[in-house]
N, C-alpha and C positions, 0 to 999 in steps of 0.2 A: 692527745684528746682535743676534739674540736672545742674551741674556747667557749662557745655558747652553752655547752652541756654542763660545764662547771660554773653555773651562774652564781653559786654561793661565793666563790672566790672573787668574782666581780663585785658582788654586793658588799662583801667585807672590805673591799678596796674603796668603794664609794662612800660607805657609812660605817667605818670600823668601830666607832665608839657608841653607836646607837644601840638601844636595848632591843635585842632580838627575841629572847625567850626569858620568861619568868616562871619560877615554880611557885604556885600559889600556896602550897603547903609549907614550904621552908622559907619562902621569901627570897631565895637565891636568884640572881639574874645573870645573864650572859650577853655580852655584846656580840655584834656580828663577827668581829675579829676573833673573839673567843670561841664562838660556835664553829667557825671555819678551822681554827687551829686544832680544836678537839677532833674534828672530822679528819683532818690530815694526819694527826697522830694515830688515830684508830685505823685509818687506811694503811699506814706504814706497818703497824703491828699485824694487821691481817695478812699482809704480804709476807712477813717473817714467819707466819703460821702456815704458809704454803697456799693461801687462798688465791685462786686464779680467776680470770675473767669467766663469768658464767656460773661460778660457784654460788650456792645459796647460804645466806647468813640469817638464822632465825632468832627471833626475840620473843620472850615470854615475860611481860612486865606490865605494871600499871602505867598510866600516863606519866611521862617524865622525859627529860632531855635525851635519854638514851635512844629514843626513837629517831631523833634527828642526828644524833651521833652516828648511828649505824646506817640510816638512809643516805646521808651525805657521804659517809666513808665508802659505802658500796658504790655510790655514784662516781667516786674518784678513781676506783680501780676496776670497775666493770663487773663487780659482784652483784647479786640479786638479793635485795632485802625482803625477808619474809616475816612480817609481824604475825604472831600467833594469838588467836582469840582465847584469852584465859577463862572465858565463861564456858568453854567446851568441856565435855567429859574427858576422862583419861583416854577412853577408846577413840574418841574423835581426834584428840590431839595426837595420839599414836598414829592414826591413819594419815594425818597431814605430814608428820615427821617422816613416815615411810614413803609418802608420795613425793615430797620435795627433796629428800635426802640432803639436809644441810651439812655444810662442812664444819660449821661452828654453831653452837646454841648459846646465846646470851640470855641470862635470866635474872630476875629480881629475887632476893632471898625469900620473899613471901611465897614463892612458888617452888621452893626447894623440894618439897614432897612430890609435886607433880613431875619435876625434872628427873628425880630418881626412878620414877615409874616409866618414863618414856625415852630415857637417854642413857646409854651404857658407856659412852666414850668420855670418861672423866677428863681426859687431857684435851678434849675438843669442846669444852664449854667454859664459860666465864660468868661470874656473878657481877652484874653491872653496878651494884651498890656495895661492892667489896673493895678492899685496899688495892688488890691487884689491878683492877680496872682503873682506879684513880692514878696509880703509879704509871701505868703504860701511857696515859694521856700526857704525863709530864716527861716521860723518858723518850718517846718516839717522836720523830719529826721528819716530814718530807716523804714523798713516795715517787717512784719512777713514773714517767709519762706513759699513759696507756693509749693504745690505738682503739678508740671508741667511736661508735657511730650512733646517731640518734635513734636507730631502730634497736639498739642493744637493750635488753631488759634491765630495768632498774629496780622494780619492786614486783612482788607477787602477793596479791591479797586474795585469800580464800573467801568465796562467796558464802553468804549465810542463808542459803535456800532452805525450804522446809521439805523438799523431796530429794531423794538420792544423796549421794556423797558430796561433800564440799568440792568445788572446782577452783583451782588456782588460776585466777585471772592475771595474766602477765602484762604489766604496764611498762612500756619502754620509756627511755628518756624523753623521746618525742611526745608521748602521751601526757606525761606529768608536766612537762614544760608548757605545752599548748593549753592544757586545762588551766594552768595558772595565768598565762597570757590572756586568754579569753575571759577569764573571771575578772582579772584586774581591769581590763579595758571595758568590759560590759557592765560591771558593777561599780566602776569608778573608785576602785580601791587606791589608797595612797599610803605614803610613809607615815601619815598621821593616824592611820587606823590601828586599832588595838582590839583584840578579841580574847575571850577566855574559852578554852577548849575543854569541855567536860566529856564530849563524845569520845569513846575509846579510840586511841590512835592506831589500834590494830584494824580499824574499820576505815573505809575510804572517806566517810563523812568526817571523822576526826582528823585524818591526815591531810586529805586533799581538797576538801570543800572550802575551808578557809585558812587553815594553818599554813600550808605551803604557799598559796597565793599571797597571803599577807607578808610572809617572810620575803618572797621575791620582790614585793612592792617596797620593802624596807620598814614595815610596821612591826608591831610587837605582839607576840603570842604568849598568853598566860596559860599555863598547864595546870589542870585541876583534876581531882578524883572525887568520888563519892558525892554525887549531886544531891543537894537539898535546896529548896527555894531560898533559905536563909543564907547559905554559903554562896550561892550564885549571885544573889543581890549584893552581898558584901564585896565579892570580887569584881563585879561589874562596876560598882561605884568606886571602890578603892583604887582600881587600876585604870580608871577612866576609859573603860571600853566603849568603842563606837559601834561595833557590829558584833552579833553573836548568833550562833546556830544551835538550836535545840531540836530534839524530836518532839512530836506532839504530846507524848506522855509527860515530858519535862515541862512543856508550856502549860499543860493542864495543872500540874502541881504548882507551878509558879503563880498563875493568875488566880488560883483558889486560896493562896496564902495571905494571911494578914500582912506579912512583910511587904508583899508586892503593892498593896493598896497604900501603904504608908511611905514607900520609898519614892525618892525623887532621882530620876535618871538624867543628870545634867549633860552627860557626854554621849549617851547612846543615840545613834542615828537610826538603827534598824534592828529589829528582832526577826530572825529567819527561822523557818520551819522546814524540815526535810526528813527523809526516811520513810514517811508514810503520809497519806492525805490527812490534813488537819481538820478537826471539827470546826464548823463555822462559828461556834460560840467563842472560840479563841480570838477571832478577828474582832468581835464586839468588845471583848475584855480589853484588848489593847487600844481600840478606838476610844473607849471611855476614859482610858488613862492618857490619851493624847500621844500615843507612841506608834511609830510606823511599824507595820508588820506585813510580811508577805511569805508566800510559800515558794519552795523550789522543787525541782525534780532532778533526781540523779540515780546513777547506778554504778557499781564498781567498775563495770566494763566501759563506761563512758564518762570519764572525768573525775568526779561525778557531776560537774555542773553543766547545765545545758540550756537554761532559759533565764530571761531577765524580765522583770516587771517593775515599773516604777511604783513605789509604795503608795502614791496617791491614786494610782489606777488599781492597785490590789484591793483597796476597800470597795471600789465599784465593781470590779470583776472578781468577787470573792470566789475562791476555789481555783482560780486560774493560776498557772505557773508562768504565764506571760508569753513572750515571743522568743524565738531562737537567739542565742547569744551571737556575738559578732562573727565568729569563725566556724559556726556550725550550720549544717543543713538538716532539716527535719521533714519527714514525710509521714503521712498517715495512710495506711494501705488496707484495701479490702482483701479478702481471702484470695481473689484472683490476681492480686498484685497491682491493680489500678488504684490511683489515689482517690481518697474520699472527697466528698463535697463538704460545704459548710454544715456544721452540726451533725455530721455523720461519724459514727464510731468505727475505728479500725485500729490496726496494730501500729504502734509508734516505731519508726525506724530513724536511726541517727547516723550522720556522716560527719567526720571531722578528724583533724589530727590528734584529738584528745582520746580517740578510741583505743581500746586495748589491742594487743597483738594476737593472742591465742590463749586457749585454756591449756594449762600444763598437762602433758601426757593425755590429752583428750581431744583427738582429732574430730571425732563425730560431733561432739558438743560445739567445737569451734565452727565446723561447717554448717551446723544448724543455726548459728548465731550470726556469723559473718557471711554475707551473700552479696556478690557483685559490688563490693565496696561500701555496703551499708550494714549497720549493726541493727539486727532485729531484736527489740527489747523484750518482747512477750507482754508488754503493757498495752492496754487499750486506752485510746485517747480520742479527743475530738477538737476541732478548731472552729471557733465561732466566726461570724461574718466580719468581725473587726480584726481577725487574725490572731486572736488570743487562744492559747492552748489550755486544755483541761485534761487531767489524767482521770480516767474513768475506773480503772482497776486492772488487775492481772487478767491476761487472756485465759489462763487456766482456771480463773475464779468465776468466769462468766456462767450464769445459771440459765438454763433453758427449761422453762416450765410450761407445759401445754403448748409448745411451739413458740413461745414468746421469750425474747432475750431480756434478762434481768441483770442489771449491773449493781452488785452489792454496795458499792460506795454511795450511791444515791440513797439507799435505804438507811445505811449507817449514819450518814449525815443527818437525815431527818430524825432518826431515833435519838441521836445525841442532842438535838435541839430541845428535847424534853428536859425540863429542869431537874428531874429526878435521876436522869441517866448520865453516868460518867463516861462509860465506854460502850461501844456496840460493835459487833462483828456479825456478818451475814454469810452463810454458806449454803450450797445446794446439796441436798441429800437425795440419793437415788430413790425413785418411786415408780411402781409399775404403771400407775394411771397417768401421772403427770410428766414422767421422765425424771424430773427433779422437783423437790418442794423447797421453797424458800424457808430457811430456818435461821433464827436470830439468837444471839447470845448478848445479854446486857449485864453491865456492872452498875449498880446503883450508887448514887452519892451517899455518903455516910448519913445514916439516920433516915433515909428516904424509904418510902413504902409505895411500891407500884406493882399492881397485879398484871398478869399476862393479858387479860381482856382489855384493861385500860391502856396498856401499851399498844395493842392492836388497834384500838379506837384512835389513838394518836396517829398511827400509820395511815388509817383510812382518811384522815383529814386532807392528806396531800397525795398519797400514792394510789395508783390504779389497783384494782382488786387482785390482779395476778402478782403484784409486787408485795402485797401485805404478807408478812411471814405467817406461815401456817402454824408454826410453833415458835414460842419465844421462851428461852430459858434464862432465868436469873442466876448468875454465878457470883462467887465472892471476888474473883480476880481473873483476868484474862491470861491464858498461857502465852508466853512470849518466846520468840526465837532468841538466839544468842546475840543478835544485834538489836533486840528490843522491839521487833515487829510482832504483831499478833500472830500466833501460830494457828492458822486455819486448818492445817492438817490434823492437829490435835483436837480442835473443835469438831471437825467432821467425825472423828472417831468417837468422841464423847456423844455426839448426837445420834450416831448409829447405835451405840450401846443403849442410850436412853429410849430410842424409838421402839425397842423391843418391849418396853413396858408402857409406853405412852402412845395411844393411837393418834394418827394425824387427823385433824378436824377438817 
């Protein structure tokens, strides 16, 4: 194996006794030497089970050290780690199992029922919180040297899109290593950094956004499940965390809690938001608390980390994800392939060693995404005159009404600025006259009362007439995808059903 591919071995040699991983639920911790020894033992066991280079090893489990056990073990022998989204339905899990054909399925006992429904080879599975798994870590040691290249696959993460079947994005050793290198150098991570990971480790945000980069830097990763504002604050303070990544929904819950306003974060340097654009009110909540906050942008196929913005600039350039990280190239393109000018909207394209290799068994999707050395994200963005980038929305979500382009995110941000509105989502609904009509869904704050006309009046204060939603539905909660994003496909279906009974004004 090329020495730089097994960077954990080097890290364990440099700082063997330093705390690498802590389980917030049990309080158990593992040093870098222990994490590396576990990975070597599991790699040796996998080889005795006949696992070969390129074989897939799947995992169905809540956040725990098992994710790093198997990721690093696969890295040592050339296998491919496939973390499974436990929020999926049985049919969806069965599809992924059939698609990736794992040699071994590892699982937590809390998912025993699901495993019996999607897996028939009893001798090819192992319970990660059982005695057999614990014993093999103690019994096995060492593994033969593997002939590995940086382009060999290391992990396959299935994307959580809202259309079509999930696609397995194949991440090479090169992609995961360079995402970490660029993150460490661009975000100035060090061995002093500590984070708590509530985001699910089956998702690139949980695994690769902060966890793996911080481990490469020699810091500490605290693993947690079942997010609540109270538990998050407790873990952030108790474990002296310096940096943390939450999705917007988690930030909203946090800043609205009494615990947040009472807490004193002595060690935290930065709160990060990712996964979806963040309402601007979140910026204000952290500013009032005197805490640095900024947004990032990522996707499974690219890192996921791509931009950096200094926290002091993030407050001035609210909504910006910053500038490209050290080792990344970014372009914004018109439909004709030419680059946009300042403040012009186009498709975001990314180039760098952190990009994925291909979609598993999906040549057409790969060719649609990877073109001439660039990754076409399907996201719309713009760059201001100072060189700061802003994510405008998904290309597929662009609304064209009466010949005018409408970007849902602009409307969503303004709706969420109303004190009575907790969440907002905007979609385009087909219409014979206008082509599409702008339709909004809102979730109100607890105890709030806001009528449709009042919400429209709020929109007219800032938005052009063609951007004001023709219809605004108030709902109890937003439908979410399995990775926590608002499910706009479901909202469109709901709006189409409702429009049969409700005329458009």
